[in-house]
Each structure stands twice: as structure tokens, then as C-alpha cells.
C-alpha positions as CSV (number, residue, x, y, z in Angstrom):
1,M,-10.1,23.8,-31.5
2,T,-10.8,22.5,-28.4
3,V,-10.4,18.8,-27.3
4,E,-12.0,17.1,-24.3
5,A,-11.2,13.8,-22.5
6,K,-14.0,12.0,-21.1
7,W,-14.0,8.5,-19.0
8,N,-16.9,7.1,-17.0
9,G,-19.2,9.7,-17.8
10,Q,-17.1,12.7,-16.5
11,V,-14.8,15.1,-18.4
12,I,-11.3,14.6,-17.0
13,A,-9.5,17.1,-19.3
14,H,-10.7,20.4,-21.5
15,S,-8.2,22.2,-23.5
16,D,-7.4,24.5,-26.6
17,R,-3.7,24.0,-26.3
18,T,-3.1,20.1,-26.8
19,V,0.0,19.0,-28.8
20,V,-0.6,16.2,-31.1
21,V,2.0,13.5,-31.5
22,E,1.7,10.1,-32.8
23,G,-2.0,10.6,-32.9
24,N,-2.5,11.3,-29.3
25,H,-3.5,14.8,-27.9
26,Y,-1.3,15.6,-24.9
27,F,-3.0,18.1,-22.5
28,P,-1.2,20.8,-20.6
29,P,-1.4,19.5,-17.0
30,E,-3.3,22.6,-15.7
31,D,-6.0,21.6,-18.0
32,V,-6.5,17.8,-16.6
33,D,-8.5,17.5,-13.2
34,P,-6.1,16.7,-10.9
35,A,-8.5,14.8,-8.8
36,V,-8.8,12.0,-11.3
37,L,-5.3,11.3,-11.2
38,V,-3.7,8.6,-8.9
39,P,0.1,8.1,-9.3
40,S,1.5,4.9,-10.6
41,A,4.6,2.9,-10.6
42,T,4.4,2.1,-14.0
43,T,6.7,3.5,-16.4
44,T,7.7,2.4,-20.4
45,H,10.3,3.5,-22.7
46,C,9.7,4.8,-26.2
47,P,13.1,4.9,-28.2
48,W,12.5,8.6,-29.6
49,K,10.7,10.2,-26.7
50,G,12.2,8.5,-23.4
51,T,10.7,7.1,-20.6
52,A,6.9,7.6,-19.9
53,H,5.4,7.7,-16.4
54,Y,1.7,6.9,-15.7
55,H,-1.5,7.8,-13.5
56,T,-4.4,5.4,-12.8
57,L,-7.7,7.3,-13.3
58,E,-10.2,7.2,-10.5
59,V,-14.0,8.4,-11.4
60,A,-16.7,8.2,-9.5
61,G,-15.4,5.1,-7.5
62,A,-14.1,3.3,-10.7
63,R,-10.3,2.9,-11.4
64,N,-8.7,2.7,-14.6
65,P,-5.2,1.6,-14.3
66,D,-2.4,3.5,-16.1
67,A,-4.8,5.3,-18.3
68,A,-2.9,8.3,-18.4
69,W,0.8,8.9,-19.4
70,Y,3.2,11.9,-19.5
71,Y,6.9,12.2,-20.0
72,P,8.4,14.5,-17.4
73,D,12.1,14.4,-19.1
74,P,11.6,13.5,-22.9
75,K,14.5,13.1,-25.2
76,P,15.0,16.3,-26.9
77,K,12.9,15.5,-30.4
78,A,10.1,15.2,-27.9
79,A,10.5,18.2,-25.9
80,Q,7.2,19.8,-27.1
81,I,5.3,17.3,-24.9
82,Q,7.2,17.7,-21.4
83,G,5.0,17.2,-18.6
84,R,1.9,16.9,-20.8
85,I,-0.6,14.2,-20.1
86,A,-2.3,11.8,-22.9
87,F,-4.8,9.2,-22.4
88,W,-6.0,5.8,-23.6
89,R,-7.6,2.6,-22.3
90,G,-10.9,3.7,-22.9
91,V,-10.5,7.3,-22.4
92,E,-12.7,9.2,-25.1
93,V,-10.7,12.1,-26.6
94,R,-12.7,14.5,-29.0
95,E,-12.0,17.2,-30.8
96,S,-14.7,20.2,-31.5
């Protein structure tokens, strides 16, 4: 199965190696276009996954604040998503 993430008319991630947790596809970082990721200072905390860090997406001059997140140092139960990137806030993620 191949999974694609698209926002603002552009494919921003494409992979056949995503990990699904709680309905979200987590992409390996090498399968995400690094040119669209802008670091963000935002963090949130999940009781079982740990602290999430965010990226703002920037595509064709448009910005989508904190639309990508990842866990650089997840708790042991979420080790399979360490460093992987997931999307929300209008990013279309489709399986094919």
C-alpha cells in the first residue's frame, strides 16, 4: 500500500512504509519533502506517546501552521513512530 499526503495542490509526502497509530499515518522523514517543513516552537503532550513537536507547512507561498507533527523521543509504547511525521489541518492523506 502506498500513502500520499497532499496540501495546497502539492504532494508533500509519498511512502509505502507508513506506520498507522490512532488512524494517523506516520511517514518516514526521508519520504517527506523537506522543502515544505518549517520548524515550529509548538509542542503538545500525549499521555502514552510523549511530547510531540511540530512543523508549519509552506507550499507555493501558503502556510499551514503546525500541520505536521512528530515525536523525537516517544515513550516506549510508541517507539515505532520515533522521528516519523504525521499530518492534519487540511492535509489530505490517501492510501492507494
